[in-house]
C-alpha positions as CSV (number, residue, x, y, z in Angstrom):
1,M,0.0,0.0,0.0
2,P,1.6,3.3,-1.1
3,Y,0.0,5.3,1.8
4,E,-2.4,4.8,4.7
5,Q,-4.3,8.1,4.6
6,I,-4.5,11.3,2.5
7,N,-5.6,14.6,4.0
8,Q,-6.5,17.7,2.1
9,H,-5.8,21.1,3.6
10,A,-7.8,24.0,2.3
11,G,-7.2,27.6,3.5
12,L,-9.7,30.4,2.6
13,T,-8.8,34.0,3.2
14,N,-11.6,36.7,3.0
15,F,-11.4,40.4,3.2
16,N,-14.3,42.8,2.5
17,T,-14.7,46.5,3.0
18,N,-17.5,48.9,1.9
19,N,-17.1,52.6,2.6
20,S,-19.4,55.5,1.6
21,V,-20.2,59.0,2.4
22,A,-23.5,60.9,1.9
23,F,-24.4,64.6,1.6
24,V,-28.0,65.6,2.4
25,Q,-29.6,69.0,1.6
26,K,-33.1,69.6,2.7
27,T,-35.6,72.4,2.0
28,E,-39.3,72.6,2.9
29,K,-40.5,70.4,0.0
30,V,-37.3,68.9,-1.4
31,L,-34.8,66.5,0.1
32,H,-31.6,65.8,-2.0
33,E,-29.0,63.2,-1.2
34,I,-25.8,62.4,-2.9
35,K,-23.9,59.2,-1.9
36,V,-20.5,58.0,-3.1
37,G,-18.5,55.0,-2.0
38,T,-16.1,52.2,-2.8
39,E,-16.2,48.5,-2.1
40,Y,-13.3,46.0,-2.2
41,I,-13.5,42.2,-1.9
42,F,-10.5,39.8,-1.8
43,K,-10.7,36.0,-1.6
44,N,-7.9,33.5,-1.8
45,L,-8.3,29.7,-1.7
46,K,-5.2,27.5,-1.3
47,T,-5.2,23.7,-1.2
48,N,-2.7,20.9,-0.8
49,L,-2.7,17.2,-0.2
50,N,-0.6,15.3,2.5
51,K,-0.1,11.5,2.5
52,F,0.5,9.6,5.7
53,K,2.4,6.3,6.1
54,N,4.0,4.9,9.2
55,D,3.1,8.0,11.3
56,S,4.9,10.3,9.0
57,S,3.4,13.0,6.7
58,T,4.6,14.0,3.3
59,T,3.1,16.8,1.1
60,L,2.3,15.6,-2.4
61,S,3.9,17.2,-5.4
62,D,3.1,20.7,-6.6
63,S,0.7,19.3,-9.1
64,F,-1.7,18.7,-6.2
65,K,-1.6,22.3,-4.9
66,N,-4.0,25.0,-6.0
67,D,-4.1,28.7,-5.6
68,L,-7.2,30.8,-6.6
69,T,-7.3,34.5,-6.0
70,W,-10.4,36.7,-6.7
71,H,-10.5,40.6,-6.4
72,N,-13.6,42.7,-7.0
73,G,-13.5,46.5,-6.7
74,R,-16.5,48.7,-7.1
75,I,-17.0,52.5,-7.2
76,Y,-20.5,53.7,-6.9
77,G,-22.6,56.8,-6.5
78,E,-26.3,57.7,-6.2
79,S,-28.3,60.9,-6.4
80,V,-31.7,60.8,-4.8
81,T,-34.2,63.6,-4.8
82,T,-37.5,63.5,-2.9
83,L,-40.3,66.0,-3.6
84,T,-43.1,66.2,-1.0
85,L,-46.3,67.9,-1.9
86,G,-48.8,67.5,0.9
87,K,-49.4,63.8,1.4
88,K,-47.9,62.9,-1.9
89,Q,-44.2,62.1,-2.4
90,L,-42.1,61.7,-5.6
91,N,-38.7,59.9,-5.4
92,V,-36.2,60.1,-8.3
93,S,-33.0,58.1,-8.0
94,L,-30.0,57.8,-10.3
95,P,-27.5,55.1,-9.2
96,I,-24.2,54.6,-11.0
97,E,-21.6,51.9,-10.5
98,L,-18.3,50.6,-12.0
99,N,-17.2,47.1,-11.2
100,I,-13.7,45.7,-11.8
101,L,-13.2,42.0,-11.4
102,S,-9.9,40.1,-11.5
103,T,-9.3,36.4,-11.0
104,R,-6.2,34.3,-11.0
105,I,-5.9,30.5,-11.0
106,F,-2.4,29.2,-10.6
107,K,-1.3,25.6,-10.2
108,L,2.1,25.7,-8.6
109,N,3.7,23.2,-10.9
110,G,3.1,25.6,-13.8
111,Q,0.6,23.5,-15.6
112,I,-2.2,26.1,-15.4
113,T,-1.8,29.8,-15.0
114,L,-4.9,31.8,-15.9
115,T,-5.4,35.5,-15.1
116,T,-8.5,37.4,-16.1
117,N,-9.4,41.0,-15.7
118,H,-12.9,42.2,-16.5
119,T,-14.1,45.8,-16.4
120,P,-17.7,46.0,-17.7
121,P,-19.0,49.3,-19.0
122,L,-20.3,51.9,-16.4
123,R,-23.8,50.9,-15.3
124,I,-26.5,53.5,-14.8
125,H,-29.7,52.1,-13.4
């Protein structure tokens, strides 16, 4: 028997931040708010395999290791105007956002290296 046991170790790292600031201006009938912000998300998954035989552990070759990294950055803004006339209210909103996505898949033995960057056009809702 080449080994008694195989264990897979997987490590996942996550980081996320979302920050924004809003400016509000109010008159008797009109409320106007402008909000701008940024968001950043980072994820990294690393895996490797270890084999056990006779109470000793050995990490398998690099072809069994994986490294996947994912980044997403977003810049956004929104303008909201609310008009109040008696008991009636009219809300007008214009959100805008730009997303930037980057992924990297890397097998440490060099068999697979894939990096993608995707920046879609600016979205206005």
